[in-house]
TORSE-560007 format. One line per field, with one value per residue (C-alpha): residue in three letters; x, y, z. Coordinates in steps of 0.1 Angstrom, whole numbers, plus 5000, padded with zeros to 4 digits. Each point is the difference from the previous one (the first is absolute). Example, Ala and Ser with C-alpha at 12.3 -4.5 7.8 and 13.67 -1.06 7.14 Angstrom:
<rs>
r <- [ALA, SER]
c1 <- [5123, 5014]
c2 <- [4955, 5034]
c3 <- [5078, 4993]
</rs>
This chain:
<rs>
r <- [MET, ASN, GLU, ARG, LYS, ILE, THR, VAL, ALA, TYR, ALA, ALA, LYS, VAL, LEU, ASN, LYS, CYS, GLN, GLN, PHE, VAL, ARG, VAL, GLY, LEU, GLN, ARG, GLY, THR, LEU, PRO, ILE, GLY, ILE, ALA, GLU, LYS, MET, PRO, ASN, SER, SER, LYS, TYR, THR, TYR, TYR, ILE, SER, PRO, LYS, LEU, LEU, GLU, GLU, PHE, SER, GLY, TYR, LYS, ILE, LYS, GLU, LYS, GLY, SER, GLU, LYS, ASN, GLY]
c1 <- [1352, 5018, 4979, 5014, 4989, 4980, 4999, 4972, 5022, 5007, 4963, 4990, 5026, 4986, 4964, 5010, 4983, 5012, 5011, 4971, 4976, 5016, 5000, 4964, 4989, 5017, 4986, 4964, 5004, 4991, 5034, 5003, 5038, 5007, 4991, 5004, 5002, 4997, 5028, 4989, 4996, 5009, 4984, 5026, 4996, 5023, 4994, 5005, 4997, 5000, 5022, 4976, 4969, 5017, 5009, 4965, 4983, 5024, 5009, 5036, 5027, 5017, 5038, 5023, 5015, 5022, 4984, 4980, 5032, 5008, 4968]
c2 <- [4052, 4977, 4987, 5017, 5011, 5032, 5016, 5020, 5031, 4995, 4994, 5031, 5021, 4987, 5007, 5034, 4989, 4994, 4966, 4996, 5005, 4970, 4979, 5006, 4996, 4966, 4989, 5010, 4985, 5034, 5005, 4975, 4998, 4971, 4984, 5005, 4969, 5002, 4982, 4970, 5009, 5036, 5034, 5006, 4995, 4990, 5014, 4988, 5026, 4987, 5021, 4991, 5011, 5032, 5009, 4993, 5019, 5030, 5002, 5004, 4978, 4982, 5004, 4970, 4983, 5023, 5032, 5004, 5012, 5024, 5019]
c3 <- [6740, 5025, 5030, 5031, 5034, 5000, 5034, 5015, 4999, 4963, 4992, 5020, 4980, 4967, 5010, 5016, 5032, 5036, 5011, 5023, 4970, 4984, 5031, 5008, 4964, 4998, 5034, 4990, 4965, 4984, 4983, 4972, 4999, 5023, 5034, 5037, 5022, 5038, 5017, 5022, 5037, 4993, 4991, 4973, 4963, 4971, 4966, 4964, 4973, 4964, 4976, 4972, 5019, 5012, 4964, 4988, 5028, 5000, 4963, 5012, 4985, 5029, 4997, 4998, 5031, 5021, 4987, 5032, 5017, 4972, 5000]
</rs>
């Protein structure tokens, strides 16, 4: 598996949940697939989702780079 950016939308699709579920889970630290960091002087967050942790948590094999656009 190549290290690549996993979006909130892709993680939500893999988990069969809505994007808000993934965002809130990362913000609260209850979804063990990555982290959410609050941006300085802002109410917005940035997210990092680990492909390895997402695979381990979901049991779903993450496809290679570029596959996100294909399905």
